[in-house]
N, C-alpha and C positions, 0 to 999 in steps of 0.2 A: 671613299666614304659614301654613305647613302645620302641621296637628296631627301627633301621633305616628303615627297611622295613615297619613297622607298621606306623611310622610317615609319610612315603611317601604315603601310602595308604589313610591315613586320609586327607592329603593335596590334593590328586587327587580327592577324593570324594567331598571335600569342593569346589574345583574349578568347578566341574560338576554341583553341586547344585546352586552355585552362578550365573552361566551364562546360565543354561538351564531353571531354574524356570520361568523367565519372558517370555521366548519363549513359554513354555507349557501353561502358563496362557493366553497368547494371543490366542492360538489355542482354548482354552476352550470358549473364549468370541466371537468367530467368529459368524456372523449372516448368516443364511441360508434361509432367507425369504425376501419377498418384503414388504417394509414398505409403507403403504398407503400415498398418497399425501394429505396434509391438505389444505382445502379451507374454505372460509366464503362466505355467500350469500350477494349479492348486489341487493337491490330492484330497479327495473327498472320502474315498474308501479303497480297499484293495482286497483281492482274493488270491488264492494260490494259482499258480500256472505251472505247467509241465516244464521243468528246467531243461529237459532234453529236447524240447521242441525248437527247431530252427524256424521260427514263425515267418511266414511269407504272406499270408492273408488272414484276416479276421473279420467275421461278419455275423451280425444278428439277423435272425428272421423269425418273426412272431415270437419274440422272447426266448428263442433258442439260439445258442452260440455254436458257430462252425469255424473251423480253422484249417488252413493249408500249411503244411510244413515242407521244407526243402532239404537239400543235400542228396547227392546221388546214393542210392541204396537205402535212404531213410525218408524219402518223401511220402507224405500221407495226406488224405482228406479225412477229417474227423469231426464228430460232434462232441462238444465239451459241456459239462455241467458248470454254468457260469457262477454258481454260488460256491462250489467247492474246488473247481479246477479239474475234477475227475474226468477222464476220457470215457465217454459213454459208448462210442463205437468208432471204428477206424478202418480204412482200407489203405493198402500200399500201392503206390505207383510202381511201374517197372523200374528196375535198378538203373536203367539207362536214362531215366527221366528225372528232372529236377523240378519239383513242384513250385508254383509261384502264386500270384494273387487269385482270389475267388470273389464271386458276387452271385446274387440271386436274380433270376428273371422269373417272376411268379414263384412257383414252388420247385424250380429247377436250379441246380448249382452249375456254374461254369468255372472251370479251373484252368489257369494258364500253365505252361511249362516254360522254362527259362530259354534254353538254346535249341530246343527240339522242334519249335515251330508248330506245336500242336496244342489245341485247347479242347478240353473234354466237357461234355454236358451230362450231368447226372440227375437221376431222380432223387429228390431230397430224402425220401423215406427209405429207399433201398440202397442208395449209392450205386445203382446200376447205371452203366454208361448208355445214354440214349443216343448221343451223336458225338462226332468229333470234327474239328475244323483245323485247317492249316493256315499259317500266316508267315509273312517274311519278317526277319529280324528277331529280336529278343522279346520275351514277355516278362513284364515286371508286376505292375499293379492292375487291378480291374475293379470297375464300379458300374452301376446301372442307374441312369438318371430318370428312369421311367419311360424313356423313348429309345435311347442309344446306350450301347456298351461303351465305356470310356476306358481306354487302355494306355498304360505307360510302358516305355521300353528303355528307360534309363537316360533318355535325352531330355531336351526342353520341349519336346513336342508330344501332345496328347493326341491319340487316335480315337475317332468316333466310328463305331462299327455297328452294323445292322444287328439287332438283338436276336433275330431269327436265323440269319445266314452267316453272320460273323464277317460279312464283307466290309472292307474299309470304305467309308463314305466321306469323311472329311478329317481335317487335322486342325490343331490349335497350338500356336506358340505361346509359351508361358514366360512371363517376365516378373522379376522382383526388383522394384525400384528402378525400372527402366533398363534392366540388364537381364539377359537370358538366364533362366534357372534350369539347370540340368540335374540329373540323378533323381528325378521324380520317381518315387517307388510306390508303396502301398497306397491305395486310394479308398476314399469313403465319402458317400454323399451324406451331407448333414443339412437338412432344412433348405435344400435348393442350392447349396454351395458345395464345392468339392474340396475335401481336405486330403492332404498328402504328406507322407513321410519323405524326407530328403535323405537319401541313402548315405550312410557313414557319418551322419550328424545326429544331434539330439534336437532337431528342429522339425516343426510341423508347419505347414502353410495352408491357407485357405485361398482358393482360386475362384475368380469370377469366370464362369463358363462362356460368357459372351465375348469378353475382351481378352481373356487369358492373363489378366493382371492379378498378381497376388495382393489381396487386400488385408490379410492378417499374417503376421509372422510370429510364431509362438516358440518360445524357449522352453523345452521340456527337460532340461538338464536337471540332475539331482535325483531322478527317480530310479536310475539304473541300479539294480541290486548287485551285490558282489557276485562275480562270475558271469554276469550277463554281458552280452555283446551289444550290437547296435540297436537302437530304438527301431521297431518295425511292427506295425499292427495297430489299426484304428478301427473300432467298431462302435456304431451308434445304435443304441437300443431305443427304438421309437416308442415302445410301450411305456418306458419310464423317462424318456427324453434325457438319457444319461450317456455319456461318452466314455469309452474304455480304451486304454492303450497298453501295449506291452512291447516286448522286444525279443530278439533272438537269444535263446537260452536264458530267458528271464524266469525267475522263480515266482514272480508276482504279476498280476494284471491290475491296473489302477483305474478307478473311476475318477475323472478329473473335470475341473472347470478352468476357466482362464481369467486372469486379472491383469490390470495394467501394472507394469513393474514400477517399483519405487524409484524416484529420481536419485542419482548419486549425490552424496553430500557436497555442498558448495565448498570450494577451496578457500583457505584463509586469505583475506585480502592482503595484497602486497603493497608496500609503500610506493607511492607514485614517483616515477623517475622521468624527468623531462628529457626528451631526446629530440634532436632535430628531425623534422619530417623530410623524407627522402623523395617523395613524388608529389605531383600536383593533386593526385587523388586523395592525399591525406591532409590537405590544407583545411584548417578549421573554417567553418562557414563565416564567422565574424571576420577572420583575417582575409578571407576571399573577397568580402565586400570592401574592405579597406584597400586591398590591392587593386580591385576593379576601379575604385574611386580615383586612386592615384594615377592609374593608367589613362583614365578618361580625361583627367586634368592635363596630363602630358599631351594627349592627343589634341585637346583644345589649344594649348600653347603652341604646338607645332603648326597647327592649321593657321593660327593668327600670324606666326612668323612667316609662314609660306606666302600668305596673302600680302603681307607688308613688303616682302622682298621680291615680289613679282614672280614667285614660283620657284626661284633657285637662288642659291648663295654662290658667289664667285669663289673659285678655288684658291686664289692667291691674294686675298685681301682687297679685291676690287680694282677698278681703273685708277691711275694716278690723278691727283687733283690739280 
């Protein structure tokens, strides 16, 4: 059996574990990241879109709409009437090339290819190729922030490239709720922030270009028309401050805004069922105080008995009288 000092040590240890464990658990669960705000799309308007277009890039420039389409043998660069969806003019890429994202640097268009590792620079008015550049890896989406070209390649890493030479200058890892976000596809700059489609989903995200953190997560489900494939294509018209989105083989292009989703309905309250608590973490604060008081009283009694007995109790009833 334990002596008075042993019992006292056990009681002190119990008290420490009882009241420190919930505190330590709370520290372990602290959040150290920014959670993305959640939104849903709201349709404001729609126009016709070429349902044979496998949309890879969509871009407004001075209130004119341009589009890049993919698929080997069907890749194009085109100008589109954004009121009617009619194709104004178009050029074909080589049958061995798969068109990808586009953006503007001043009045010149830059278009990526998927696996061919070539980017083309065009004169906007003639679609004449002015220059071409090579790069490693795949090309997916492209945007221009006023200083750098920003390129995605299907991973969680954005590439910042020189707007004149296309040389890679830096990279940025993208995270959503503290986890890497891959399959970043078509890109669009909107008032200083980068918006992106997430391939094979009906999601759009808004990325902070300093930290790489996704600050908005947008649910765009419900817009896909019959026969359409994945959402892809974001274009911001700065002249009207309107945002348009479409997808691969979509028959429509939508003017959208975002709103906070409605909270789900609260579940019906269930009758309370008393159940024994299984751990010290679940002890009610009132009961914790009672337990603490009882243990403290016990400690006082044991200390008093220890002092009275001279610090120990004989094992066999004490010496004979």
